[in-house]
mmJSON file of the N, C-alpha and C atoms, coordinates in Angstrom:
{"data_MODEL":{"atom_site":{
"group_PDB":["ATOM","ATOM","ATOM","ATOM","ATOM","ATOM","ATOM","ATOM","ATOM","ATOM","ATOM","ATOM","ATOM","ATOM","ATOM","ATOM","ATOM","ATOM","ATOM","ATOM","ATOM","ATOM","ATOM","ATOM","ATOM","ATOM","ATOM","ATOM","ATOM","ATOM","ATOM","ATOM","ATOM","ATOM","ATOM","ATOM","ATOM","ATOM","ATOM","ATOM","ATOM","ATOM","ATOM","ATOM","ATOM","ATOM","ATOM","ATOM","ATOM","ATOM","ATOM","ATOM","ATOM","ATOM","ATOM","ATOM","ATOM","ATOM","ATOM","ATOM","ATOM","ATOM","ATOM","ATOM","ATOM","ATOM","ATOM","ATOM","ATOM","ATOM","ATOM","ATOM","ATOM","ATOM","ATOM","ATOM","ATOM","ATOM","ATOM","ATOM","ATOM","ATOM","ATOM","ATOM","ATOM","ATOM","ATOM","ATOM","ATOM","ATOM","ATOM","ATOM","ATOM","ATOM","ATOM","ATOM","ATOM","ATOM","ATOM","ATOM","ATOM","ATOM","ATOM","ATOM","ATOM","ATOM","ATOM","ATOM","ATOM","ATOM","ATOM","ATOM","ATOM","ATOM","ATOM","ATOM","ATOM","ATOM","ATOM","ATOM","ATOM","ATOM","ATOM","ATOM","ATOM","ATOM","ATOM","ATOM","ATOM","ATOM","ATOM","ATOM","ATOM","ATOM","ATOM","ATOM","ATOM","ATOM","ATOM","ATOM","ATOM","ATOM","ATOM","ATOM","ATOM","ATOM","ATOM","ATOM","ATOM","ATOM","ATOM","ATOM","ATOM","ATOM","ATOM","ATOM","ATOM","ATOM","ATOM"],
"id":[1,2,3,4,5,6,7,8,9,10,11,12,13,14,15,16,17,18,19,20,21,22,23,24,25,26,27,28,29,30,31,32,33,34,35,36,37,38,39,40,41,42,43,44,45,46,47,48,49,50,51,52,53,54,55,56,57,58,59,60,61,62,63,64,65,66,67,68,69,70,71,72,73,74,75,76,77,78,79,80,81,82,83,84,85,86,87,88,89,90,91,92,93,94,95,96,97,98,99,100,101,102,103,104,105,106,107,108,109,110,111,112,113,114,115,116,117,118,119,120,121,122,123,124,125,126,127,128,129,130,131,132,133,134,135,136,137,138,139,140,141,142,143,144,145,146,147,148,149,150,151,152,153,154,155,156,157,158,159],
"type_symbol":["N","C","C","N","C","C","N","C","C","N","C","C","N","C","C","N","C","C","N","C","C","N","C","C","N","C","C","N","C","C","N","C","C","N","C","C","N","C","C","N","C","C","N","C","C","N","C","C","N","C","C","N","C","C","N","C","C","N","C","C","N","C","C","N","C","C","N","C","C","N","C","C","N","C","C","N","C","C","N","C","C","N","C","C","N","C","C","N","C","C","N","C","C","N","C","C","N","C","C","N","C","C","N","C","C","N","C","C","N","C","C","N","C","C","N","C","C","N","C","C","N","C","C","N","C","C","N","C","C","N","C","C","N","C","C","N","C","C","N","C","C","N","C","C","N","C","C","N","C","C","N","C","C","N","C","C","N","C","C"],
"label_atom_id":["N","CA","C","N","CA","C","N","CA","C","N","CA","C","N","CA","C","N","CA","C","N","CA","C","N","CA","C","N","CA","C","N","CA","C","N","CA","C","N","CA","C","N","CA","C","N","CA","C","N","CA","C","N","CA","C","N","CA","C","N","CA","C","N","CA","C","N","CA","C","N","CA","C","N","CA","C","N","CA","C","N","CA","C","N","CA","C","N","CA","C","N","CA","C","N","CA","C","N","CA","C","N","CA","C","N","CA","C","N","CA","C","N","CA","C","N","CA","C","N","CA","C","N","CA","C","N","CA","C","N","CA","C","N","CA","C","N","CA","C","N","CA","C","N","CA","C","N","CA","C","N","CA","C","N","CA","C","N","CA","C","N","CA","C","N","CA","C","N","CA","C","N","CA","C","N","CA","C","N","CA","C","N","CA","C"],
"label_alt_id":[null,null,null,null,null,null,null,null,null,null,null,null,null,null,null,null,null,null,null,null,null,null,null,null,null,null,null,null,null,null,null,null,null,null,null,null,null,null,null,null,null,null,null,null,null,null,null,null,null,null,null,null,null,null,null,null,null,null,null,null,null,null,null,null,null,null,null,null,null,null,null,null,null,null,null,null,null,null,null,null,null,null,null,null,null,null,null,null,null,null,null,null,null,null,null,null,null,null,null,null,null,null,null,null,null,null,null,null,null,null,null,null,null,null,null,null,null,null,null,null,null,null,null,null,null,null,null,null,null,null,null,null,null,null,null,null,null,null,null,null,null,null,null,null,null,null,null,null,null,null,null,null,null,null,null,null,null,null,null],
"label_comp_id":["VAL","VAL","VAL","ASN","ASN","ASN","GLY","GLY","GLY","GLU","GLU","GLU","ALA","ALA","ALA","LYS","LYS","LYS","ASN","ASN","ASN","ASP","ASP","ASP","THR","THR","THR","ASN","ASN","ASN","ASP","ASP","ASP","HIS","HIS","HIS","GLU","GLU","GLU","GLU","GLU","GLU","PRO","PRO","PRO","GLN","GLN","GLN","GLN","GLN","GLN","LYS","LYS","LYS","GLN","GLN","GLN","GLU","GLU","GLU","GLU","GLU","GLU","ASP","ASP","ASP","SER","SER","SER","GLU","GLU","GLU","GLU","GLU","GLU","VAL","VAL","VAL","ASP","ASP","ASP","VAL","VAL","VAL","HIS","HIS","HIS","PHE","PHE","PHE","GLU","GLU","GLU","PRO","PRO","PRO","ILE","ILE","ILE","VAL","VAL","VAL","ASN","ASN","ASN","LEU","LEU","LEU","PRO","PRO","PRO","LEU","LEU","LEU","ILE","ILE","ILE","ASP","ASP","ASP","VAL","VAL","VAL","SER","SER","SER","ASN","ASN","ASN","ASN","ASN","ASN","GLU","GLU","GLU","GLU","GLU","GLU","ASP","ASP","ASP","GLU","GLU","GLU","ILE","ILE","ILE","GLU","GLU","GLU","MET","MET","MET","ILE","ILE","ILE","LYS","LYS","LYS"],
"label_asym_id":["A","A","A","A","A","A","A","A","A","A","A","A","A","A","A","A","A","A","A","A","A","A","A","A","A","A","A","A","A","A","A","A","A","A","A","A","A","A","A","A","A","A","A","A","A","A","A","A","A","A","A","A","A","A","A","A","A","A","A","A","A","A","A","A","A","A","A","A","A","A","A","A","A","A","A","A","A","A","A","A","A","A","A","A","A","A","A","A","A","A","A","A","A","A","A","A","A","A","A","A","A","A","A","A","A","A","A","A","A","A","A","A","A","A","A","A","A","A","A","A","A","A","A","A","A","A","A","A","A","A","A","A","A","A","A","A","A","A","A","A","A","A","A","A","A","A","A","A","A","A","A","A","A","A","A","A","A","A","A"],
"label_entity_id":["1","1","1","1","1","1","1","1","1","1","1","1","1","1","1","1","1","1","1","1","1","1","1","1","1","1","1","1","1","1","1","1","1","1","1","1","1","1","1","1","1","1","1","1","1","1","1","1","1","1","1","1","1","1","1","1","1","1","1","1","1","1","1","1","1","1","1","1","1","1","1","1","1","1","1","1","1","1","1","1","1","1","1","1","1","1","1","1","1","1","1","1","1","1","1","1","1","1","1","1","1","1","1","1","1","1","1","1","1","1","1","1","1","1","1","1","1","1","1","1","1","1","1","1","1","1","1","1","1","1","1","1","1","1","1","1","1","1","1","1","1","1","1","1","1","1","1","1","1","1","1","1","1","1","1","1","1","1","1"],
"label_seq_id":[1,1,1,2,2,2,3,3,3,4,4,4,5,5,5,6,6,6,7,7,7,8,8,8,9,9,9,10,10,10,11,11,11,12,12,12,13,13,13,14,14,14,15,15,15,16,16,16,17,17,17,18,18,18,19,19,19,20,20,20,21,21,21,22,22,22,23,23,23,24,24,24,25,25,25,26,26,26,27,27,27,28,28,28,29,29,29,30,30,30,31,31,31,32,32,32,33,33,33,34,34,34,35,35,35,36,36,36,37,37,37,38,38,38,39,39,39,40,40,40,41,41,41,42,42,42,43,43,43,44,44,44,45,45,45,46,46,46,47,47,47,48,48,48,49,49,49,50,50,50,51,51,51,52,52,52,53,53,53],
"pdbx_PDB_ins_code":[null,null,null,null,null,null,null,null,null,null,null,null,null,null,null,null,null,null,null,null,null,null,null,null,null,null,null,null,null,null,null,null,null,null,null,null,null,null,null,null,null,null,null,null,null,null,null,null,null,null,null,null,null,null,null,null,null,null,null,null,null,null,null,null,null,null,null,null,null,null,null,null,null,null,null,null,null,null,null,null,null,null,null,null,null,null,null,null,null,null,null,null,null,null,null,null,null,null,null,null,null,null,null,null,null,null,null,null,null,null,null,null,null,null,null,null,null,null,null,null,null,null,null,null,null,null,null,null,null,null,null,null,null,null,null,null,null,null,null,null,null,null,null,null,null,null,null,null,null,null,null,null,null,null,null,null,null,null,null],
"Cartn_x":[35.702,36.119,35.221,34.784,33.701,32.441,31.685,30.731,30.746,31.754,31.942,31.936,31.982,32.209,30.932,30.698,29.812,29.362,28.369,27.939,27.709,28.271,28.215,27.391,26.888,25.997,24.647,24.24,22.754,23.053,24.253,24.3,24.537,25.073,24.377,23.818,22.783,21.843,20.722,20.297,19.092,18.874,20.353,19.496,19.858,20.179,19.739,18.158,17.738,16.261,15.502,16.002,15.386,15.266,16.088,16.467,15.161,15.122,14.21,13.062,12.63,11.078,10.671,11.932,11.751,11.688,12.234,12.393,11.069,9.894,8.867,7.82,7.615,6.408,5.937,6.304,6.083,4.874,4.52,2.725,2.632,1.924,1.82,0.046,0.273,-1.193,-1.089,-1.971,-2.628,-3.596,-3.853,-4.703,-5.807,-7.128,-8.452,-8.082,-8.427,-7.936,-9.494,-10.478,-11.464,-12.807,-13.071,-13.605,-15.365,-16.073,-16.801,-18.116,-18.978,-20.041,-20.235,-20.467,-21.302,-22.763,-22.98,-24.581,-25.001,-26.442,-26.735,-27.652,-26.717,-26.85,-27.831,-29.22,-30.637,-30.405,-30.78,-31.34,-32.105,-33.328,-34.725,-35.587,-35.298,-35.623,-36.14,-36.563,-36.103,-37.88,-38.571,-39.896,-40.509,-39.854,-40.726,-40.601,-41.803,-42.033,-41.816,-40.937,-40.247,-41.074,-41.54,-42.439,-41.595,-39.931,-39.504,-38.549,-38.414,-37.307,-36.618],
"Cartn_y":[4.733,4.768,4.519,3.462,2.897,4.116,4.283,4.738,6.311,6.945,8.193,8.537,7.396,7.552,7.642,8.901,9.377,8.865,8.364,7.823,8.604,9.64,10.552,10.397,9.042,8.748,9.467,9.489,10.107,12.49,13.047,13.371,14.41,13.32,13.513,13.631,12.684,12.134,13.045,13.82,14.902,16.086,16.481,17.53,16.83,15.277,14.319,14.503,14.255,13.712,14.882,16.396,17.728,17.54,17.6,17.975,17.307,16.07,15.082,15.423,15.575,16.339,17.524,18.616,19.782,19.386,18.772,18.294,17.413,17.002,16.186,16.829,18.76,19.736,19.751,19.275,19.157,19.292,20.533,20.469,19.54,18.633,17.278,17.835,17.904,18.153,17.317,16.329,15.577,15.68,15.423,16.25,14.524,14.64,13.545,13.075,11.113,10.647,11.143,10.768,10.832,11.885,13.3,14.055,13.705,14.135,14.122,15.222,15.193,16.068,16.456,18.076,17.708,17.987,17.551,17.0,17.958,17.584,18.754,17.146,17.339,16.705,17.181,15.82,16.558,15.441,16.455,15.324,14.972,15.301,15.013,15.684,16.742,17.505,19.032,18.826,20.125,20.692,19.71,19.91,20.321,19.701,19.841,21.284,21.692,23.001,22.705,23.785,23.945,24.118,23.537,23.495,24.278,23.822,25.026,25.636,27.126,27.743,27.993],
"Cartn_z":[25.254,23.951,23.132,22.962,21.863,21.949,23.242,23.919,23.151,23.052,22.802,20.81,19.954,18.652,18.11,17.39,16.672,15.301,15.418,13.456,12.725,11.535,10.856,9.506,9.244,8.089,8.478,9.808,9.322,9.341,9.691,9.157,7.685,6.889,5.877,5.004,5.79,4.933,5.198,5.877,6.222,4.994,4.946,3.608,2.068,2.437,0.842,1.105,1.994,2.093,1.15,2.337,2.279,0.828,0.313,-1.689,-2.145,-1.66,-2.583,-2.443,-1.002,-1.114,-1.268,-1.575,-2.396,-3.935,-4.119,-5.916,-6.318,-5.37,-5.54,-5.367,-5.231,-5.542,-6.619,-7.635,-9.176,-9.653,-9.959,-10.378,-12.325,-11.399,-12.281,-13.174,-14.435,-15.107,-16.48,-16.213,-16.944,-17.82,-19.586,-20.472,-20.162,-20.171,-19.81,-21.686,-21.298,-22.843,-23.42,-22.468,-22.875,-22.506,-22.997,-22.753,-22.661,-21.568,-20.797,-20.73,-21.448,-21.332,-19.956,-19.654,-18.521,-18.231,-17.375,-16.688,-15.552,-15.941,-14.392,-13.486,-12.271,-11.34,-10.373,-10.293,-9.302,-7.876,-6.963,-5.777,-5.744,-6.47,-6.578,-5.326,-5.219,-3.863,-4.885,-5.882,-7.174,-7.012,-6.906,-6.935,-5.179,-4.426,-3.006,-2.437,-1.605,-1.089,0.297,0.35,1.83,2.863,3.292,5.155,6.393,6.112,7.276,7.11,7.417,6.951,8.254],
"occupancy":[1.0,1.0,1.0,1.0,1.0,1.0,1.0,1.0,1.0,1.0,1.0,1.0,1.0,1.0,1.0,1.0,1.0,1.0,1.0,1.0,1.0,1.0,1.0,1.0,1.0,1.0,1.0,1.0,1.0,1.0,1.0,1.0,1.0,1.0,1.0,1.0,1.0,1.0,1.0,1.0,1.0,1.0,1.0,1.0,1.0,1.0,1.0,1.0,1.0,1.0,1.0,1.0,1.0,1.0,1.0,1.0,1.0,1.0,1.0,1.0,1.0,1.0,1.0,1.0,1.0,1.0,1.0,1.0,1.0,1.0,1.0,1.0,1.0,1.0,1.0,1.0,1.0,1.0,1.0,1.0,1.0,1.0,1.0,1.0,1.0,1.0,1.0,1.0,1.0,1.0,1.0,1.0,1.0,1.0,1.0,1.0,1.0,1.0,1.0,1.0,1.0,1.0,1.0,1.0,1.0,1.0,1.0,1.0,1.0,1.0,1.0,1.0,1.0,1.0,1.0,1.0,1.0,1.0,1.0,1.0,1.0,1.0,1.0,1.0,1.0,1.0,1.0,1.0,1.0,1.0,1.0,1.0,1.0,1.0,1.0,1.0,1.0,1.0,1.0,1.0,1.0,1.0,1.0,1.0,1.0,1.0,1.0,1.0,1.0,1.0,1.0,1.0,1.0,1.0,1.0,1.0,1.0,1.0,1.0],
"B_iso_or_equiv":[0.0,0.0,0.0,0.0,0.0,0.0,0.0,0.0,0.0,0.0,0.0,0.0,0.0,0.0,0.0,0.0,0.0,0.0,0.0,0.0,0.0,0.0,0.0,0.0,0.0,0.0,0.0,0.0,0.0,0.0,0.0,0.0,0.0,0.0,0.0,0.0,0.0,0.0,0.0,0.0,0.0,0.0,0.0,0.0,0.0,0.0,0.0,0.0,0.0,0.0,0.0,0.0,0.0,0.0,0.0,0.0,0.0,0.0,0.0,0.0,0.0,0.0,0.0,0.0,0.0,0.0,0.0,0.0,0.0,0.0,0.0,0.0,0.0,0.0,0.0,0.0,0.0,0.0,0.0,0.0,0.0,0.0,0.0,0.0,0.0,0.0,0.0,0.0,0.0,0.0,0.0,0.0,0.0,0.0,0.0,0.0,0.0,0.0,0.0,0.0,0.0,0.0,0.0,0.0,0.0,0.0,0.0,0.0,0.0,0.0,0.0,0.0,0.0,0.0,0.0,0.0,0.0,0.0,0.0,0.0,0.0,0.0,0.0,0.0,0.0,0.0,0.0,0.0,0.0,0.0,0.0,0.0,0.0,0.0,0.0,0.0,0.0,0.0,0.0,0.0,0.0,0.0,0.0,0.0,0.0,0.0,0.0,0.0,0.0,0.0,0.0,0.0,0.0,0.0,0.0,0.0,0.0,0.0,0.0],
"pdbx_formal_charge":[null,null,null,null,null,null,null,null,null,null,null,null,null,null,null,null,null,null,null,null,null,null,null,null,null,null,null,null,null,null,null,null,null,null,null,null,null,null,null,null,null,null,null,null,null,null,null,null,null,null,null,null,null,null,null,null,null,null,null,null,null,null,null,null,null,null,null,null,null,null,null,null,null,null,null,null,null,null,null,null,null,null,null,null,null,null,null,null,null,null,null,null,null,null,null,null,null,null,null,null,null,null,null,null,null,null,null,null,null,null,null,null,null,null,null,null,null,null,null,null,null,null,null,null,null,null,null,null,null,null,null,null,null,null,null,null,null,null,null,null,null,null,null,null,null,null,null,null,null,null,null,null,null,null,null,null,null,null,null],
"auth_seq_id":[1,1,1,2,2,2,3,3,3,4,4,4,5,5,5,6,6,6,7,7,7,8,8,8,9,9,9,10,10,10,11,11,11,12,12,12,13,13,13,14,14,14,15,15,15,16,16,16,17,17,17,18,18,18,19,19,19,20,20,20,21,21,21,22,22,22,23,23,23,24,24,24,25,25,25,26,26,26,27,27,27,28,28,28,29,29,29,30,30,30,31,31,31,32,32,32,33,33,33,34,34,34,35,35,35,36,36,36,37,37,37,38,38,38,39,39,39,40,40,40,41,41,41,42,42,42,43,43,43,44,44,44,45,45,45,46,46,46,47,47,47,48,48,48,49,49,49,50,50,50,51,51,51,52,52,52,53,53,53],
"auth_comp_id":["VAL","VAL","VAL","ASN","ASN","ASN","GLY","GLY","GLY","GLU","GLU","GLU","ALA","ALA","ALA","LYS","LYS","LYS","ASN","ASN","ASN","ASP","ASP","ASP","THR","THR","THR","ASN","ASN","ASN","ASP","ASP","ASP","HIS","HIS","HIS","GLU","GLU","GLU","GLU","GLU","GLU","PRO","PRO","PRO","GLN","GLN","GLN","GLN","GLN","GLN","LYS","LYS","LYS","GLN","GLN","GLN","GLU","GLU","GLU","GLU","GLU","GLU","ASP","ASP","ASP","SER","SER","SER","GLU","GLU","GLU","GLU","GLU","GLU","VAL","VAL","VAL","ASP","ASP","ASP","VAL","VAL","VAL","HIS","HIS","HIS","PHE","PHE","PHE","GLU","GLU","GLU","PRO","PRO","PRO","ILE","ILE","ILE","VAL","VAL","VAL","ASN","ASN","ASN","LEU","LEU","LEU","PRO","PRO","PRO","LEU","LEU","LEU","ILE","ILE","ILE","ASP","ASP","ASP","VAL","VAL","VAL","SER","SER","SER","ASN","ASN","ASN","ASN","ASN","ASN","GLU","GLU","GLU","GLU","GLU","GLU","ASP","ASP","ASP","GLU","GLU","GLU","ILE","ILE","ILE","GLU","GLU","GLU","MET","MET","MET","ILE","ILE","ILE","LYS","LYS","LYS"],
"auth_asym_id":["A","A","A","A","A","A","A","A","A","A","A","A","A","A","A","A","A","A","A","A","A","A","A","A","A","A","A","A","A","A","A","A","A","A","A","A","A","A","A","A","A","A","A","A","A","A","A","A","A","A","A","A","A","A","A","A","A","A","A","A","A","A","A","A","A","A","A","A","A","A","A","A","A","A","A","A","A","A","A","A","A","A","A","A","A","A","A","A","A","A","A","A","A","A","A","A","A","A","A","A","A","A","A","A","A","A","A","A","A","A","A","A","A","A","A","A","A","A","A","A","A","A","A","A","A","A","A","A","A","A","A","A","A","A","A","A","A","A","A","A","A","A","A","A","A","A","A","A","A","A","A","A","A","A","A","A","A","A","A"],
"auth_atom_id":["N","CA","C","N","CA","C","N","CA","C","N","CA","C","N","CA","C","N","CA","C","N","CA","C","N","CA","C","N","CA","C","N","CA","C","N","CA","C","N","CA","C","N","CA","C","N","CA","C","N","CA","C","N","CA","C","N","CA","C","N","CA","C","N","CA","C","N","CA","C","N","CA","C","N","CA","C","N","CA","C","N","CA","C","N","CA","C","N","CA","C","N","CA","C","N","CA","C","N","CA","C","N","CA","C","N","CA","C","N","CA","C","N","CA","C","N","CA","C","N","CA","C","N","CA","C","N","CA","C","N","CA","C","N","CA","C","N","CA","C","N","CA","C","N","CA","C","N","CA","C","N","CA","C","N","CA","C","N","CA","C","N","CA","C","N","CA","C","N","CA","C","N","CA","C","N","CA","C","N","CA","C","N","CA","C"],
"pdbx_PDB_model_num":[1,1,1,1,1,1,1,1,1,1,1,1,1,1,1,1,1,1,1,1,1,1,1,1,1,1,1,1,1,1,1,1,1,1,1,1,1,1,1,1,1,1,1,1,1,1,1,1,1,1,1,1,1,1,1,1,1,1,1,1,1,1,1,1,1,1,1,1,1,1,1,1,1,1,1,1,1,1,1,1,1,1,1,1,1,1,1,1,1,1,1,1,1,1,1,1,1,1,1,1,1,1,1,1,1,1,1,1,1,1,1,1,1,1,1,1,1,1,1,1,1,1,1,1,1,1,1,1,1,1,1,1,1,1,1,1,1,1,1,1,1,1,1,1,1,1,1,1,1,1,1,1,1,1,1,1,1,1,1]
}}}
């Protein structure tokens, strides 16, 4: 008798968790506080001669 009792709380929690996951897919965009200028990044290989191709 006690072993056949079903716990119904799990059935009600699954749809609520799925709704929370769907609502978390929000596209968030923040504007930068400080605008930084674009810089050229070098790796110090610009002046090297390619020996092996």
